[in-house]
C-alpha positions, 0 to 999 in steps of 0.5 A: 557597543561592538560586543553587543552588536556582535552578540545580537548578530550571532543570535540573529544568524542562529535564529535564521539558520534554524527558522526553515527547519521549524517552518518546514516541520509545521507543514510536514505531512503525516505519513500513512498509518495502517491497521489489520482489519477484518472486512467482508465482501458485503461490507466492501460493496456498501462502500465507494470502491474500485475492484480488479478481479480475474481468473486463470485456467490450468495454472497455479492461480485459479482466481484473484482480486484486489479492491481499494475502498473508502471508509470514512477517513480511511482507505481499505485495501483488500486482496485475495489470491486463490490457487489450485489445490496443489499450491503449497504457498500463496500470497503477494510478493508486494502490495503498494498503495500509490498516490498520484502526485505531480503527474506520477504514481508514488508509493504511499504504503508498501507491504512486501512478502505477504504469504501463507502456507496453502492455496489461499491467502487474503490481505486486508488493511485500513490506511489513514491517508491524506485527502485531496489525492487519487489513489490506486493499489498495485500488487503481484499475486503469487502461488507456488507448489512443490514439484520434485524434492527441492524444486518448485513451480511458481506463478505471478500475476500483476494486478492493479485497481483503477484510481479512486479520489479521496 
């Protein structure tokens, strides 16, 4: 009887140890998945979206834009950096899709070092995201040009969209 009780208690304790992990896996949220997409400005205008645009005079970046749009079950990120003609490298040091959780913005999807050789760089991604949250996109536009032999001049501009409920 003692041996049976000891075995039963051992099995019961083993089940209790692994039960929280099993239950937690049932409630685990699936993270973002994304895909590269081609989307035109006209297509974006048809979707619910938020955009932040700007232009700069007499510097390396002449204009820039950042858009977050809803497209069915996906969020679409579209960003563009346009430099002056002498710019040799343009793009983004980072682009973060952020989600508002418990009173703070948290990175949900991260894209870093998105560059192109030349004065213009465009970025677009469609992200499968969890519903019931507010999202925004923040980025840093980047442009660089060569000055003397090995030296470069660069410019960065911070940008963010308004929040979008999804």
